[in-house]
N, C-alpha and C positions, 0 to 999 in steps of 0.2 A: 658426388658430382656427376651430373648426367652427361650424356654424349654431346648434347648441344652446347652445354657450357664449355666442354673441352674444345669444341670447334672454335668458339669465339676466343677462348684463351690462347689456343694455338695460333690463330691469326694475329692476335695481339703480340704474342711472343715473336713471331716471324718479323713483323714490322719493327718491333723494338730492336731486334738483332741487326736488321739492315740499317736502321737509323743510327744506332750506337756506332756501328762500324763506319758509317759515313762521317759522323762527328769525329771519330778517331782519325780517319783519313784526312779530314780537313786540317788538322793540326800540322801535318807534314806538307800539305799542298799550299797553305796560305803563304808561307815565306817565298815559295818558288813561283806559284801561279795564283794570283789573287782571284781571278775568275773561277777557277776550279775549286779553290778553297772555299769561296763564298757559296758556290753551288752545293758542295758537300755539306757545309755547315747548315745552311738554311734547309736543304732537303732532308738532312739527318734529323734536325729538330722537328720538322713536320712529320717525318715518319715515326719518331718517338711519340709525338703528340697523338698520332693515330691509334695508339693503344687505348686512349680514352673512348672514342666512338665504338671500338670493338668490344671493350669490356662493359661499357654502359649500354650497349645495344641501341645506338642512336638511330639506326634505320638505313634503308636501302640507299638513300641519297648519299649519306656519308660513306657507306661502303663502296659505292660506285666512284666517288671522288678519290678515295684511297686507291682503288684499283687503277684508275686512270693516271694518277700521279706516279704511282709505282711503275706502271707500264711505260711512262715517259722516261723514267730513270733507266729502266732496262734497255729501252730503244736507244737512248743516248750512249749507253755503254757499248752496245752492239755496233752502232754506227762508228764510234771512235776506235774500234778495233780494226776497221777496214782500212787498208792502205789508200792513200789519196782521198780520204773522206772530206766532206765539205766543212767540217767543224774544226779539225786540227790540221788537216792536210797530210797526215801521216797515220799509219796504223799503230796503235798503242800496244804495250805489252799486257799480258794477262798475269796478274799477281794472285797469290794465295788469298789475300784479303778480298780481292775482287770476286773470286769464286765464292767465298763465304757470303758476301753481300748479295750477289746475283742469285745464289741458291735461296737465301732468306727472302728476297723479294719475289721470286717466282713462287715460293711456298705461300707467301702472303696472298698473292694474286689468286692462286688455286683455292686457298682456304676461304678467302673473301667471296669468291664466286660460289663456293659451296654454301656459305652463309646466306647469300642472296637466294640461292635455289631453295634452301631450307625455309627461309622466311616466305618465299613465294608459295611454296607448298602448304605452309602453315595457314596462310590466308584463305586458301581454297577449301 
């Protein structure tokens, strides 16, 4: 396995971890907060789906969409940790699961940016 294949697989693994954790978190959120539960479930499914464009190397547009969607998830998490935020009105706690999810998401963003840089260099 060459270095570029490892890069694509690592990005796929990172988004799979974040997505799987979001799906797991949705099961505990759905009974208490329908909106959060649906957000976690749909977002998690999309993140797990994003393994396909990374492994199959669908191209820069797909990688960019994945980066953007994941960045939105990270931004929502950061915003909802701030006291008196406009979404929940209170600062949320930081759980161990959240740390795993955010780490995986940030890793995906970094790896996908590296994939974009690699593909850009490859074209030149």
